[in-house]
C-alpha positions as CSV (number, residue, x, y, z in Angstrom):
1,M,-0.1,0.2,0.1
2,S,2.7,2.0,1.0
3,A,4.2,2.2,-2.8
4,S,1.0,4.0,-3.5
5,N,-0.1,6.4,-1.0
6,G,-3.3,4.2,-0.5
7,V,-4.6,4.9,-4.0
8,V,-6.8,2.3,-5.3
9,R,-4.4,2.2,-9.1
10,I,-8.1,1.1,-11.7
11,E,-6.9,-1.3,-15.0
12,R,-8.0,0.7,-17.7
13,R,-9.6,-2.6,-19.1
14,G,-13.2,-1.6,-21.8
15,K,-12.3,1.6,-24.5
16,K,-10.5,-0.7,-27.2
17,Q,-9.3,0.0,-31.3
18,F,-10.8,-1.6,-33.7
19,A,-9.6,-0.6,-38.1
20,F,-10.9,-1.6,-40.9
21,G,-8.3,-3.6,-42.5
22,E,-4.2,-2.6,-42.7
23,E,-4.8,1.5,-44.0
24,G,-8.1,1.4,-41.9
25,R,-7.9,4.3,-39.7
26,P,-8.3,3.5,-35.7
27,F,-11.2,4.7,-33.5
28,E,-11.8,3.7,-30.4
29,V,-15.3,2.0,-28.6
30,D,-16.5,1.2,-24.7
31,V,-16.7,-2.3,-25.6
32,V,-19.2,-2.3,-23.4
33,N,-21.8,0.8,-24.3
34,A,-20.6,-0.4,-28.2
35,F,-22.1,-4.2,-27.5
36,H,-25.3,-3.0,-26.5
37,R,-26.7,-0.9,-28.6
38,W,-26.0,-4.3,-31.4
39,V,-27.9,-6.0,-28.6
40,E,-30.5,-3.5,-29.2
41,V,-30.4,-3.3,-32.5
42,D,-30.4,-6.9,-33.2
43,D,-33.5,-7.6,-30.4
44,E,-35.5,-4.8,-33.6
45,F,-34.9,-7.9,-35.6
46,R,-35.6,-10.8,-34.1
47,G,-39.6,-13.4,-33.7
48,P,-41.1,-14.7,-31.7
49,D,-39.3,-17.2,-30.6
50,D,-35.7,-15.0,-30.5
51,R,-34.7,-17.0,-33.6
52,A,-35.2,-16.0,-37.1
53,I,-34.4,-12.3,-38.4
54,A,-38.1,-10.9,-39.8
55,D,-36.0,-8.7,-42.6
56,L,-32.6,-9.9,-43.4
57,P,-31.1,-7.0,-45.9
58,A,-33.0,-4.3,-42.8
59,Y,-31.4,-6.1,-40.9
60,H,-27.8,-6.3,-42.1
61,A,-28.5,-2.5,-43.1
62,A,-28.8,-1.9,-39.5
63,A,-25.3,-3.5,-38.5
64,V,-23.5,-1.5,-41.2
65,A,-24.8,1.4,-40.5
66,L,-24.5,0.8,-36.4
67,V,-20.7,-0.1,-37.3
68,K,-20.1,3.3,-39.1
69,E,-21.4,5.5,-36.5
70,L,-19.0,3.7,-33.9
71,S,-16.9,4.5,-36.4
72,G,-17.4,8.1,-36.5
73,D,-17.5,7.5,-39.9
74,E,-20.8,7.6,-42.1
75,S,-18.4,7.6,-44.8
76,L,-17.0,4.8,-44.5
77,D,-16.6,2.0,-47.5
78,L,-17.6,-0.9,-45.4
79,T,-18.9,-4.1,-46.7
80,T,-21.5,-5.6,-44.8
81,A,-19.3,-8.5,-44.0
82,E,-16.7,-6.2,-42.3
83,A,-20.1,-4.8,-40.7
84,L,-19.8,-7.8,-38.8
85,D,-16.6,-9.5,-38.3
86,F,-16.2,-6.2,-36.8
87,L,-19.6,-7.0,-33.9
88,A,-18.2,-10.4,-34.1
89,R,-15.3,-9.1,-32.3
90,L,-16.3,-6.9,-29.9
91,R,-18.0,-9.8,-28.8
92,E,-15.1,-11.5,-28.0
93,V,-14.0,-8.8,-26.3
94,Y,-17.1,-8.3,-24.8
95,D,-17.1,-11.9,-23.2
96,D,-13.7,-10.9,-22.4
97,L,-14.6,-8.2,-20.3
98,A,-17.1,-9.8,-18.6
99,I,-15.8,-10.9,-16.0
100,F,-15.5,-7.2,-13.8
101,F,-18.7,-6.8,-15.1
102,R,-21.9,-9.7,-15.3
103,P,-23.9,-9.9,-12.1
104,K,-22.9,-13.2,-10.5
105,S,-26.0,-15.3,-10.1
106,P,-27.1,-16.1,-6.0
107,E,-25.2,-19.7,-5.9
108,E,-22.3,-17.9,-7.3
109,R,-22.7,-15.1,-4.2
110,G,-23.1,-18.3,-1.6
111,S,-19.7,-19.2,-0.6
112,L,-17.0,-19.0,-2.7
113,G,-15.0,-21.8,-0.9
114,T,-16.4,-25.8,-1.6
115,S,-15.5,-28.6,1.1
116,A,-15.5,-32.3,1.3
117,A,-14.1,-35.1,2.9
118,T,-10.7,-36.6,2.6
119,S,-9.6,-40.6,3.1
120,S,-8.2,-39.9,6.7
121,G,-11.6,-37.8,7.5
122,T,-10.9,-34.1,7.8
123,S,-12.3,-31.9,6.3
124,E,-10.3,-29.5,3.5
125,T,-11.9,-26.0,2.1
126,R,-10.7,-24.9,-1.6
127,M,-11.5,-21.3,-3.3
128,Q,-12.0,-20.8,-6.6
129,F,-11.2,-16.6,-7.1
130,S,-13.6,-15.6,-10.0
131,D,-11.3,-14.7,-12.5
132,E,-9.7,-19.1,-12.4
133,P,-11.9,-20.8,-14.2
134,D,-14.3,-23.8,-13.2
């Protein structure tokens, strides 16, 4: 604590830069907010079974429009495939960050440790932290 003078330093997370192609101008987005905006757009096109997309051309146009808006360059020459690839990469980064912002379920909020009887009859406690795989 003395080296940091009691200040809890928060690592910079959540803002990532993206660029289209080798020559593309990098742009930065807040991954969580950008992905939630995409989810809102996606939801507009989902049917009652949550699988079917009613109007695929409009869906693709909405994806391209959102990506252009997020890039800050409405004149960007962007293909549908590039926009969908961006959204897929955005999802990957979002999933990597989820451990920091996704609320825990009631089961996860319970005990962090698990107990198990050993062969000698004693109890053994194992702690698992949230950033460790199950």
